[in-house]
C-alpha positions in Angstrom: 203.1 32.4 91.1 201.2 35.6 90.3 197.5 35.7 91.0 195.2 35.9 88.0 194.0 39.6 88.3 192.9 42.1 85.8 195.3 44.7 84.5 194.3 48.3 84.3 193.8 48.0 80.5 191.4 45.1 81.0 189.4 47.0 83.6 189.1 50.1 81.4 188.1 47.9 78.4 185.5 46.1 80.5 184.1 49.4 81.9 183.8 50.8 78.3 181.9 47.7 77.2 179.5 47.9 80.1 179.0 51.6 79.4 178.3 50.9 75.7 175.7 48.2 76.6 174.0 50.5 79.1 173.9 53.4 76.6 172.5 51.1 73.9 169.8 49.7 76.2 168.8 53.2 77.4 168.6 54.4 73.8 166.5 51.5 72.8 164.2 51.9 75.8 163.8 55.6 75.0 162.9 54.8 71.4 160.3 52.2 72.5 158.9 54.6 75.1 158.6 57.4 72.5 157.0 55.0 70.0 154.5 53.9 72.7 153.7 57.5 73.5 153.0 58.3 69.9 150.9 55.2 69.4 149.1 56.1 72.7 148.3 59.6 71.3 146.8 58.2 68.1 145.0 55.4 70.0 143.5 57.9 72.4 142.3 60.1 69.4 140.9 57.0 67.7 139.0 56.1 70.9 137.6 59.6 71.3 136.4 59.7 67.7 134.8 56.3 67.9 133.1 57.1 71.2 131.6 60.4 69.9 130.2 58.6 66.8 128.8 55.8 68.9 127.1 58.2 71.2 125.6 60.1 68.2 124.4 56.8 66.6 122.6 56.0 69.9 120.4 59.1 69.7 117.2 59.6 67.8 117.6 61.8 64.7 115.1 64.5 65.8 113.9 65.5 69.3 110.6 64.1 70.6 110.3 67.0 73.1 111.9 70.3 73.9 114.5 68.8 76.3 115.0 65.5 74.5 118.5 64.7 73.2 118.8 64.2 69.5 121.4 64.1 66.8 120.2 67.3 65.2 120.1 69.3 68.4 123.5 68.0 69.4 125.5 68.6 66.2 123.4 71.2 64.3 121.5 73.3 66.9 121.1 76.4 64.7 122.1 78.2 61.6 122.6 81.6 63.2 126.1 83.2 62.6 125.2 85.8 65.2 125.0 83.1 67.9 128.5 81.9 67.2 131.1 81.2 69.9 134.6 79.8 69.3 133.4 76.4 70.4 130.1 76.3 68.5 129.4 78.1 65.2 127.5 78.0 61.9 129.8 78.5 58.8 128.0 80.4 56.0 131.0 79.8 53.7 133.0 76.7 53.0 135.6 76.0 55.7 138.1 73.4 56.7 137.2 71.1 53.8 133.5 71.3 54.6 130.8 72.9 52.4 129.0 76.2 53.2 126.2 75.6 55.7 128.2 73.3 58.1 127.9 73.6 61.8 131.1 73.2 63.9 131.4 72.1 67.5 134.8 72.1 69.2 135.5 70.8 72.7 138.5 69.6 74.6 139.1 65.9 75.3 142.0 64.1 77.1 143.1 63.0 73.6 143.1 66.6 72.2 140.6 69.0 70.7 137.6 67.2 69.2 135.8 68.9 66.3 132.4 67.8 65.0 131.3 69.2 61.6 127.7 68.5 60.6 126.2 69.2 57.2 122.6 68.6 56.3 122.4 66.4 53.2 119.8 65.7 50.5 119.6 62.7 48.2 119.9 63.5 44.5 120.1 61.3 41.4 123.9 61.7 41.6 124.1 60.8 45.3 124.3 63.0 48.4 124.5 66.8 48.2 124.8 69.4 50.9 121.7 71.5 51.6 122.3 75.0 50.3 123.4 77.3 53.1 120.8 80.0 52.2 118.1 77.4 52.7 119.2 76.9 56.3 118.7 80.6 57.2 116.8 80.9 60.4 117.0 77.2 61.3 116.9 76.6 65.1 116.6 73.0 66.3 114.8 74.2 69.5 111.9 75.8 67.6 111.9 74.3 64.1 108.6 72.8 63.0 110.4 71.0 60.2 114.0 70.0 59.4 115.9 71.1 56.3 116.7 67.5 55.4 116.5 63.9 56.8 120.3 63.2 56.8 123.4 64.7 58.3 127.0 64.1 57.2 128.9 64.1 60.5 132.7 64.4 60.4 134.5 63.9 63.7 138.2 64.6 64.2 140.7 64.8 67.1 144.0 66.6 66.7 146.5 64.9 68.9 150.0 65.8 70.0 152.6 63.8 71.9 156.0 65.6 72.3 157.0 66.7 68.8 154.7 64.2 67.1 151.2 65.1 66.1 148.4 64.0 63.9 144.7 64.1 63.2 142.2 61.2 63.3 139.1 61.9 61.3 136.0 59.7 60.7 132.8 60.6 58.8 129.4 59.0 58.8 126.0 59.8 57.4 123.3 59.7 60.1 119.8 59.6 58.6 116.3 59.6 60.0 114.5 56.3 60.0 111.6 56.1 57.5 109.2 55.9 60.5 111.0 58.7 62.4 109.7 62.1 63.4 111.6 64.1 60.8 109.3 66.1 58.5 111.1 67.7 55.6 110.8 71.3 54.4 109.6 71.5 50.8 112.5 72.3 48.5 112.7 75.9 47.3 112.6 76.6 43.6 116.0 77.4 42.1 115.9 80.4 39.7 
């Protein structure tokens, strides 16, 4: 009696089936890995934005001494276009969806470039409005005796990239001085 062995056709078919299973599993694992990397890029950007906003909320609005850390000194140190660098600058004109008079700070993080855009705000009968850029002329947080306003709109964003996938995570918050804080406001200028 012949022994029950595999014919050449059966071996080839079995090898093809094994190859298809391995290929399908590899493809699935690659897709899962790529999805995880994309999610990791967005998660890292979310974490960087949340960390930056939490750090700013933990600071006093205005400095209590020349070397004291404060929100204003951190996100809006001056309104001098001549002191601009690629990583820290005052925008006299509207830029990147922000009104004129916004201060931008850009720095690298492991998640991607982090941009903080800060705009002084005033309260009006219609809600918040940006302080006019001309009113900010000459402002320097290190030497100012008074602040242009008691609130800042702070927009924080991280542009992330993983392989060919990319995105931007942006969050905004209004950080205002407490009623008992140190902020003294400059009297509004007359509008002609």
